[in-house]
Biopython code that builds the backbone (N, CA, C, O; Angstrom):
import numpy as np
from Bio.PDB.StructureBuilder import StructureBuilder

atoms = [
    (1, "UNK", "N", (133.509, 133.556, 127.724)),
    (1, "UNK", "CA", (132.451, 133.182, 126.814)),
    (1, "UNK", "C", (132.068, 134.416, 125.977)),
    (1, "UNK", "O", (131.861, 135.503, 126.516)),
    (2, "UNK", "N", (131.979, 134.231, 124.679)),
    (2, "UNK", "CA", (131.672, 135.351, 123.797)),
    (2, "UNK", "C", (130.172, 135.620, 123.764)),
    (2, "UNK", "O", (129.362, 134.833, 124.256)),
    (3, "UNK", "N", (129.834, 136.751, 123.172)),
    (3, "UNK", "CA", (128.419, 137.112, 123.046)),
    (3, "UNK", "C", (127.648, 136.078, 122.242)),
    (3, "UNK", "O", (126.517, 135.738, 122.588)),
    (4, "UNK", "N", (128.250, 135.579, 121.179)),
    (4, "UNK", "CA", (127.568, 134.602, 120.343)),
    (4, "UNK", "C", (127.313, 133.306, 121.115)),
    (4, "UNK", "O", (126.242, 132.711, 120.991)),
    (5, "UNK", "N", (128.279, 132.875, 121.899)),
    (5, "UNK", "CA", (128.099, 131.660, 122.704)),
    (5, "UNK", "C", (127.011, 131.858, 123.754)),
    (5, "UNK", "O", (126.204, 130.960, 123.995)),
    (6, "UNK", "N", (126.991, 133.044, 124.382)),
    (6, "UNK", "CA", (125.945, 133.343, 125.362)),
    (6, "UNK", "C", (124.573, 133.365, 124.692)),
    (6, "UNK", "O", (123.592, 132.850, 125.229)),
    (7, "UNK", "N", (124.529, 133.972, 123.509)),
    (7, "UNK", "CA", (123.268, 134.029, 122.777)),
    (7, "UNK", "C", (122.774, 132.614, 122.440)),
    (7, "UNK", "O", (121.602, 132.301, 122.653)),
    (8, "UNK", "N", (123.643, 131.781, 121.928)),
    (8, "UNK", "CA", (123.250, 130.423, 121.559)),
    (8, "UNK", "C", (122.803, 129.616, 122.778)),
    (8, "UNK", "O", (121.838, 128.854, 122.709)),
    (9, "UNK", "N", (123.514, 129.792, 123.895)),
    (9, "UNK", "CA", (123.144, 129.082, 125.111)),
    (9, "UNK", "C", (121.756, 129.522, 125.586)),
    (9, "UNK", "O", (120.919, 128.689, 125.934)),
    (10, "UNK", "N", (121.520, 130.835, 125.597)),
    (10, "UNK", "CA", (120.221, 131.369, 126.045)),
    (10, "UNK", "C", (119.106, 130.975, 125.073)),
    (10, "UNK", "O", (117.998, 130.653, 125.502)),
    (11, "UNK", "N", (119.391, 130.998, 123.774)),
    (11, "UNK", "CA", (118.397, 130.599, 122.771)),
    (11, "UNK", "C", (118.015, 129.134, 122.956)),
    (11, "UNK", "O", (116.839, 128.785, 122.852)),
    (12, "UNK", "N", (118.983, 128.284, 123.227)),
    (12, "UNK", "CA", (118.690, 126.864, 123.466)),
    (12, "UNK", "C", (117.863, 126.662, 124.737)),
    (12, "UNK", "O", (116.965, 125.820, 124.772)),
    (13, "UNK", "N", (118.169, 127.433, 125.775)),
    (13, "UNK", "CA", (117.386, 127.345, 127.010)),
    (13, "UNK", "C", (115.935, 127.749, 126.751)),
    (13, "UNK", "O", (115.009, 127.081, 127.212)),
    (14, "UNK", "N", (115.740, 128.833, 126.018)),
    (14, "UNK", "CA", (114.388, 129.291, 125.705)),
    (14, "UNK", "C", (113.648, 128.276, 124.830)),
    (14, "UNK", "O", (112.459, 128.032, 125.035)),
    (15, "UNK", "N", (114.344, 127.686, 123.860)),
    (15, "UNK", "CA", (113.732, 126.665, 123.030)),
    (15, "UNK", "C", (113.288, 125.477, 123.878)),
    (15, "UNK", "O", (112.195, 124.947, 123.676)),
    (16, "UNK", "N", (114.112, 125.060, 124.808)),
    (16, "UNK", "CA", (113.756, 123.943, 125.695)),
    (16, "UNK", "C", (112.524, 124.279, 126.533)),
    (16, "UNK", "O", (111.670, 123.420, 126.753)),
    (17, "UNK", "N", (112.429, 125.525, 127.002)),
    (17, "UNK", "CA", (111.252, 125.947, 127.764)),
    (17, "UNK", "C", (109.995, 125.917, 126.891)),
    (17, "UNK", "O", (108.932, 125.478, 127.332)),
    (18, "UNK", "N", (110.129, 126.386, 125.653)),
    (18, "UNK", "CA", (108.986, 126.371, 124.732)),
    (18, "UNK", "C", (108.544, 124.942, 124.463)),
    (18, "UNK", "O", (107.348, 124.652, 124.478)),
    (19, "UNK", "N", (109.482, 124.054, 124.219)),
    (19, "UNK", "CA", (109.150, 122.653, 123.941)),
    (19, "UNK", "C", (108.472, 122.003, 125.144)),
    (19, "UNK", "O", (107.510, 121.252, 124.980)),
    (20, "UNK", "N", (108.960, 122.283, 126.342)),
    (20, "UNK", "CA", (108.353, 121.722, 127.552)),
    (20, "UNK", "C", (106.946, 122.278, 127.759)),
    (20, "UNK", "O", (106.035, 121.536, 128.128)),
    (21, "UNK", "N", (106.763, 123.572, 127.526)),
    (21, "UNK", "CA", (105.443, 124.192, 127.673)),
    (21, "UNK", "C", (104.467, 123.612, 126.661)),
    (21, "UNK", "O", (103.315, 123.336, 126.997)),
    (22, "UNK", "N", (104.912, 123.427, 125.435)),
    (22, "UNK", "CA", (104.046, 122.854, 124.401)),
    (22, "UNK", "C", (103.644, 121.419, 124.756)),
    (22, "UNK", "O", (102.485, 121.039, 124.590)),
    (23, "UNK", "N", (104.587, 120.638, 125.236)),
    (23, "UNK", "CA", (104.272, 119.265, 125.641)),
    (23, "UNK", "C", (103.250, 119.246, 126.770)),
    (23, "UNK", "O", (102.332, 118.425, 126.771)),
    (24, "UNK", "N", (103.409, 120.146, 127.723)),
    (24, "UNK", "CA", (102.459, 120.233, 128.830)),
    (24, "UNK", "C", (101.073, 120.654, 128.331)),
    (24, "UNK", "O", (100.058, 120.135, 128.795)),
    (25, "UNK", "N", (101.038, 121.593, 127.390)),
    (25, "UNK", "CA", (99.762, 122.044, 126.832)),
    (25, "UNK", "C", (99.064, 120.914, 126.080)),
    (25, "UNK", "O", (97.853, 120.749, 126.222)),
    (26, "UNK", "N", (99.786, 120.141, 125.296)),
    (26, "UNK", "CA", (99.204, 119.012, 124.565)),
    (26, "UNK", "C", (98.672, 117.970, 125.540)),
    (26, "UNK", "O", (97.594, 117.415, 125.326)),
    (27, "UNK", "N", (99.407, 117.704, 126.594)),
    (27, "UNK", "CA", (98.959, 116.739, 127.599)),
    (27, "UNK", "C", (97.673, 117.233, 128.274)),
    (27, "UNK", "O", (96.731, 116.459, 128.451)),
    (28, "UNK", "N", (97.631, 118.500, 128.645)),
    (28, "UNK", "CA", (96.451, 119.090, 129.269)),
    (28, "UNK", "C", (95.255, 119.017, 128.324)),
    (28, "UNK", "O", (94.153, 118.665, 128.744)),
    (29, "UNK", "N", (95.467, 119.352, 127.043)),
    (29, "UNK", "CA", (94.397, 119.306, 126.047)),
    (29, "UNK", "C", (93.880, 117.889, 125.864)),
    (29, "UNK", "O", (92.670, 117.668, 125.811)),
    (30, "UNK", "N", (94.786, 116.934, 125.769)),
    (30, "UNK", "CA", (94.349, 115.554, 125.535)),
    (30, "UNK", "C", (93.614, 114.975, 126.740)),
    (30, "UNK", "O", (92.777, 114.087, 126.578)),
    (31, "UNK", "N", (93.905, 115.450, 127.917)),
    (31, "UNK", "CA", (93.225, 114.946, 129.111)),
    (31, "UNK", "C", (91.882, 115.622, 129.356)),
    (31, "UNK", "O", (90.983, 115.004, 129.927)),
    (32, "UNK", "N", (91.722, 116.887, 128.934)),
    (32, "UNK", "CA", (90.534, 117.648, 129.321)),
    (32, "UNK", "C", (89.636, 118.106, 128.182)),
    (32, "UNK", "O", (88.520, 118.556, 128.440)),
    (33, "UNK", "N", (90.077, 118.010, 126.933)),
    (33, "UNK", "CA", (89.280, 118.546, 125.844)),
    (33, "UNK", "C", (88.831, 117.466, 124.871)),
    (33, "UNK", "O", (87.643, 117.355, 124.568)),
    (34, "UNK", "N", (89.763, 116.683, 124.387)),
    (34, "UNK", "CA", (89.445, 115.732, 123.323)),
    (34, "UNK", "C", (88.469, 114.666, 123.821)),
    (34, "UNK", "O", (88.595, 114.158, 124.935)),
    (35, "UNK", "N", (87.518, 114.348, 122.989)),
    (35, "UNK", "CA", (86.476, 113.342, 123.229)),
    (35, "UNK", "C", (85.471, 113.730, 124.315)),
    (35, "UNK", "O", (84.780, 112.860, 124.845)),
    (36, "UNK", "N", (85.378, 115.006, 124.653)),
    (36, "UNK", "CA", (84.299, 115.455, 125.528)),
    (36, "UNK", "C", (83.063, 115.680, 124.668)),
    (36, "UNK", "O", (83.147, 115.633, 123.441)),
    (37, "UNK", "N", (81.914, 115.924, 125.298)),
    (37, "UNK", "CA", (80.701, 116.126, 124.505)),
    (37, "UNK", "C", (80.804, 117.376, 123.645)),
    (37, "UNK", "O", (80.250, 117.423, 122.547)),
    (38, "UNK", "N", (81.518, 118.399, 124.141)),
    (38, "UNK", "CA", (81.686, 119.612, 123.352)),
    (38, "UNK", "C", (82.551, 119.344, 122.118)),
    (38, "UNK", "O", (82.300, 119.900, 121.049)),
    (39, "UNK", "N", (83.554, 118.504, 122.266)),
    (39, "UNK", "CA", (84.417, 118.142, 121.157)),
    (39, "UNK", "C", (83.613, 117.390, 120.100)),
    (39, "UNK", "O", (83.720, 117.675, 118.907)),
    (40, "UNK", "N", (82.800, 116.416, 120.555)),
    (40, "UNK", "CA", (81.979, 115.655, 119.607)),
    (40, "UNK", "C", (80.964, 116.557, 118.910)),
    (40, "UNK", "O", (80.708, 116.381, 117.719)),
    (41, "UNK", "N", (80.382, 117.516, 119.625)),
    (41, "UNK", "CA", (79.453, 118.458, 119.015)),
    (41, "UNK", "C", (80.156, 119.267, 117.924)),
    (41, "UNK", "O", (79.601, 119.472, 116.844)),
    (42, "UNK", "N", (81.343, 119.712, 118.201)),
    (42, "UNK", "CA", (82.110, 120.443, 117.198)),
    (42, "UNK", "C", (82.416, 119.596, 115.977)),
    (42, "UNK", "O", (82.334, 120.077, 114.847)),
    (43, "UNK", "N", (82.767, 118.345, 116.196)),
    (43, "UNK", "CA", (83.033, 117.446, 115.068)),
    (43, "UNK", "C", (81.777, 117.260, 114.230)),
    (43, "UNK", "O", (81.832, 117.325, 113.002)),
    (44, "UNK", "N", (80.638, 117.028, 114.892)),
    (44, "UNK", "CA", (79.383, 116.831, 114.172)),
    (44, "UNK", "C", (79.013, 118.083, 113.386)),
    (44, "UNK", "O", (78.628, 117.989, 112.220)),
    (45, "UNK", "N", (79.125, 119.256, 114.010)),
    (45, "UNK", "CA", (78.780, 120.495, 113.329)),
    (45, "UNK", "C", (79.737, 120.820, 112.183)),
    (45, "UNK", "O", (79.380, 121.559, 111.266)),
    (46, "UNK", "N", (80.927, 120.281, 112.233)),
    (46, "UNK", "CA", (81.877, 120.513, 111.150)),
    (46, "UNK", "C", (81.705, 119.505, 110.011)),
    (46, "UNK", "O", (81.993, 119.827, 108.858)),
    (47, "UNK", "N", (81.242, 118.298, 110.316)),
    (47, "UNK", "CA", (81.190, 117.232, 109.315)),
    (47, "UNK", "C", (79.818, 117.103, 108.670)),
    (47, "UNK", "O", (79.736, 116.913, 107.456)),
    (48, "UNK", "N", (78.746, 117.199, 109.433)),
    (48, "UNK", "CA", (77.399, 116.971, 108.907)),
    (48, "UNK", "C", (77.052, 117.895, 107.744)),
    (48, "UNK", "O", (76.510, 117.405, 106.752)),
    (49, "UNK", "N", (77.325, 119.192, 107.797)),
    (49, "UNK", "CA", (77.003, 120.025, 106.628)),
    (49, "UNK", "C", (77.708, 119.570, 105.349)),
    (49, "UNK", "O", (77.143, 119.671, 104.260)),
    (50, "UNK", "N", (78.929, 119.074, 105.475)),
    (50, "UNK", "CA", (79.631, 118.588, 104.291)),
    (50, "UNK", "C", (79.009, 117.303, 103.757)),
    (50, "UNK", "O", (78.963, 117.091, 102.545)),
    (51, "UNK", "N", (78.539, 116.460, 104.641)),
    (51, "UNK", "CA", (77.848, 115.239, 104.200)),
    (51, "UNK", "C", (76.567, 115.627, 103.471)),
    (51, "UNK", "O", (76.266, 115.088, 102.406)),
    (52, "UNK", "N", (75.818, 116.558, 104.042)),
    (52, "UNK", "CA", (74.592, 117.013, 103.395)),
    (52, "UNK", "C", (74.885, 117.703, 102.072)),
    (52, "UNK", "O", (74.103, 117.595, 101.128)),
    (53, "UNK", "N", (75.989, 118.398, 101.998)),
    (53, "UNK", "CA", (76.364, 119.074, 100.760)),
    (53, "UNK", "C", (76.650, 118.054, 99.650)),
    (53, "UNK", "O", (76.368, 118.306, 98.478)),
    (54, "UNK", "N", (77.199, 116.926, 100.024)),
    (54, "UNK", "CA", (77.572, 115.918, 99.041)),
    (54, "UNK", "C", (76.384, 115.097, 98.555)),
    (54, "UNK", "O", (76.471, 114.468, 97.501)),
    (55, "UNK", "N", (75.289, 115.088, 99.288)),
    (55, "UNK", "CA", (74.105, 114.347, 98.868)),
    (55, "UNK", "C", (73.334, 115.227, 97.881)),
    (55, "UNK", "O", (72.897, 116.322, 98.236)),
    (56, "UNK", "N", (73.168, 114.754, 96.651)),
    (56, "UNK", "CA", (72.478, 115.597, 95.673)),
    (56, "UNK", "C", (70.989, 115.706, 95.968)),
    (56, "UNK", "O", (70.329, 114.718, 96.291)),
    (57, "UNK", "N", (70.479, 116.911, 95.853)),
    (57, "UNK", "CA", (69.050, 117.180, 95.997)),
    (57, "UNK", "C", (68.451, 116.541, 97.242)),
    (57, "UNK", "O", (67.465, 115.809, 97.155)),
    (58, "UNK", "N", (69.034, 116.810, 98.378)),
    (58, "UNK", "CA", (68.535, 116.226, 99.624)),
    (58, "UNK", "C", (67.121, 116.702, 99.920)),
    (58, "UNK", "O", (66.377, 116.009, 100.613)),
    (59, "UNK", "N", (66.732, 117.864, 99.415)),
    (59, "UNK", "CA", (65.386, 118.368, 99.685)),
    (59, "UNK", "C", (64.322, 117.505, 99.005)),
    (59, "UNK", "O", (63.155, 117.555, 99.393)),
    (60, "UNK", "N", (64.698, 116.723, 98.007)),
    (60, "UNK", "CA", (63.749, 115.812, 97.368)),
    (60, "UNK", "C", (63.429, 114.611, 98.253)),
    (60, "UNK", "O", (62.393, 113.970, 98.075)),
    (61, "UNK", "N", (64.300, 114.305, 99.195)),
    (61, "UNK", "CA", (64.147, 113.108, 100.005)),
    (61, "UNK", "C", (63.559, 113.373, 101.388)),
    (61, "UNK", "O", (62.793, 112.562, 101.909)),
    (62, "UNK", "N", (63.917, 114.499, 101.973)),
    (62, "UNK", "CA", (63.470, 114.789, 103.341)),
    (62, "UNK", "C", (62.976, 116.219, 103.438)),
    (62, "UNK", "O", (63.372, 117.083, 102.655)),
    (63, "UNK", "N", (62.110, 116.456, 104.404)),
    (63, "UNK", "CA", (61.677, 117.822, 104.707)),
    (63, "UNK", "C", (62.662, 118.400, 105.717)),
    (63, "UNK", "O", (62.795, 117.879, 106.824)),
    (64, "UNK", "N", (63.345, 119.464, 105.343)),
    (64, "UNK", "CA", (64.384, 120.035, 106.185)),
    (64, "UNK", "C", (63.805, 121.041, 107.166)),
    (64, "UNK", "O", (62.875, 121.779, 106.840)),
    (65, "UNK", "N", (64.354, 121.062, 108.351)),
    (65, "UNK", "CA", (63.984, 122.084, 109.327)),
    (65, "UNK", "C", (64.605, 123.410, 108.887)),
    (65, "UNK", "O", (65.549, 123.411, 108.097)),
    (66, "UNK", "N", (64.096, 124.531, 109.381)),
    (66, "UNK", "CA", (64.671, 125.831, 108.983)),
    (66, "UNK", "C", (66.166, 125.950, 109.269)),
    (66, "UNK", "O", (66.891, 126.603, 108.518)),
    (67, "UNK", "N", (66.626, 125.327, 110.343)),
    (67, "UNK", "CA", (68.054, 125.410, 110.670)),
    (67, "UNK", "C", (68.872, 124.725, 109.594)),
    (67, "UNK", "O", (69.875, 125.276, 109.141)),
    (68, "UNK", "N", (68.465, 123.533, 109.174)),
    (68, "UNK", "CA", (69.216, 122.813, 108.135)),
    (68, "UNK", "C", (69.089, 123.498, 106.793)),
    (68, "UNK", "O", (70.022, 123.462, 105.991)),
    (69, "UNK", "N", (67.934, 124.131, 106.527)),
    (69, "UNK", "CA", (67.808, 124.892, 105.287)),
    (69, "UNK", "C", (68.818, 126.040, 105.273)),
    (69, "UNK", "O", (69.458, 126.303, 104.254)),
    (70, "UNK", "N", (68.953, 126.716, 106.409)),
    (70, "UNK", "CA", (69.925, 127.808, 106.502)),
    (70, "UNK", "C", (71.345, 127.292, 106.295)),
    (70, "UNK", "O", (72.134, 127.901, 105.572)),
    (71, "UNK", "N", (71.668, 126.166, 106.931)),
    (71, "UNK", "CA", (73.017, 125.591, 106.786)),
    (71, "UNK", "C", (73.273, 125.238, 105.328)),
    (71, "UNK", "O", (74.330, 125.556, 104.785)),
    (72, "UNK", "N", (72.319, 124.588, 104.703)),
    (72, "UNK", "CA", (72.508, 124.208, 103.312)),
    (72, "UNK", "C", (72.581, 125.424, 102.391)),
    (72, "UNK", "O", (73.333, 125.422, 101.417)),
    (73, "UNK", "N", (71.807, 126.454, 102.695)),
    (73, "UNK", "CA", (71.870, 127.667, 101.882)),
    (73, "UNK", "C", (73.249, 128.307, 101.964)),
    (73, "UNK", "O", (73.776, 128.791, 100.962)),
    (74, "UNK", "N", (73.827, 128.308, 103.156)),
    (74, "UNK", "CA", (75.131, 128.944, 103.305)),
    (74, "UNK", "C", (76.245, 128.073, 102.741)),
    (74, "UNK", "O", (77.230, 128.598, 102.222)),
    (75, "UNK", "N", (76.109, 126.760, 102.831)),
    (75, "UNK", "CA", (77.163, 125.876, 102.348)),
    (75, "UNK", "C", (77.033, 125.627, 100.850)),
    (75, "UNK", "O", (78.025, 125.679, 100.123)),
    (76, "UNK", "N", (75.826, 125.357, 100.388)),
    (76, "UNK", "CA", (75.623, 124.924, 99.014)),
    (76, "UNK", "C", (75.311, 126.072, 98.065)),
    (76, "UNK", "O", (75.459, 125.919, 96.853)),
    (77, "UNK", "N", (74.884, 127.216, 98.585)),
    (77, "UNK", "CA", (74.529, 128.377, 97.780)),
    (77, "UNK", "C", (73.420, 128.035, 96.782)),
    (77, "UNK", "O", (73.414, 128.534, 95.656)),
    (78, "UNK", "N", (72.498, 127.193, 97.196)),
    (78, "UNK", "CA", (71.399, 126.805, 96.344)),
    (78, "UNK", "C", (70.114, 127.206, 97.041)),
    (78, "UNK", "O", (70.053, 127.167, 98.270)),
    (79, "UNK", "N", (69.110, 127.581, 96.319)),
    (79, "UNK", "CA", (67.895, 128.096, 96.925)),
    (79, "UNK", "C", (66.911, 126.977, 97.224)),
    (79, "UNK", "O", (66.422, 126.310, 96.312)),
    (80, "UNK", "N", (66.622, 126.771, 98.510)),
    (80, "UNK", "CA", (65.586, 125.834, 98.932)),
    (80, "UNK", "C", (64.320, 126.587, 99.336)),
    (80, "UNK", "O", (63.268, 125.980, 99.541)),
    (81, "UNK", "N", (64.423, 127.873, 99.448)),
    (81, "UNK", "CA", (63.288, 128.695, 99.858)),
    (81, "UNK", "C", (63.338, 130.009, 99.077)),
    (81, "UNK", "O", (64.285, 130.265, 98.333)),
    (82, "UNK", "N", (62.330, 130.819, 99.252)),
    (82, "UNK", "CA", (62.295, 132.104, 98.579)),
    (82, "UNK", "C", (63.443, 132.977, 99.090)),
    (82, "UNK", "O", (63.810, 132.893, 100.262)),
    (83, "UNK", "N", (64.012, 133.815, 98.214)),
    (83, "UNK", "CA", (65.090, 134.701, 98.674)),
    (83, "UNK", "C", (64.602, 135.653, 99.752)),
    (83, "UNK", "O", (63.420, 135.990, 99.808)),
    (84, "UNK", "N", (65.511, 136.078, 100.600)),
    (84, "UNK", "CA", (65.163, 136.946, 101.710)),
    (84, "UNK", "C", (65.044, 138.405, 101.294)),
    (84, "UNK", "O", (64.520, 139.209, 102.064)),
    (85, "UNK", "N", (65.502, 138.772, 100.123)),
    (85, "UNK", "CA", (65.445, 140.174, 99.686)),
    (85, "UNK", "C", (64.365, 140.414, 98.673)),
    (85, "UNK", "O", (64.192, 141.542, 98.211)),
]
sb = StructureBuilder()
sb.init_structure("model")
sb.init_model(0)
sb.init_chain("A")
sb.init_seg("    ")
for serial, (resi, resn, name, xyz) in enumerate(atoms, 1):
    if name == "N":
        sb.init_residue(resn, " ", resi, " ")
    sb.init_atom(name, np.array(xyz, "f"), 0.0, 1.0, " ", f" {name:<3s}", serial, name[0])
structure = sb.get_structure()
């Protein structure tokens, strides 16, 4: 067996190990991470600011808590309060 054949055989073995490890990792993730309360919290924290960003002049409709004002200031770059400087 030549060096190239040995290399190809070993490369294929390593690829098979990587594919098996990745499949196991995806299975572990799908069983233990997805749809947990932490996952849903992450989804909400990622989506809600964008929804608020898309609603024009939301401050005209509701009184925002300081946390939401901060989120909107960082996402929308619009002033809802006096500047900090």
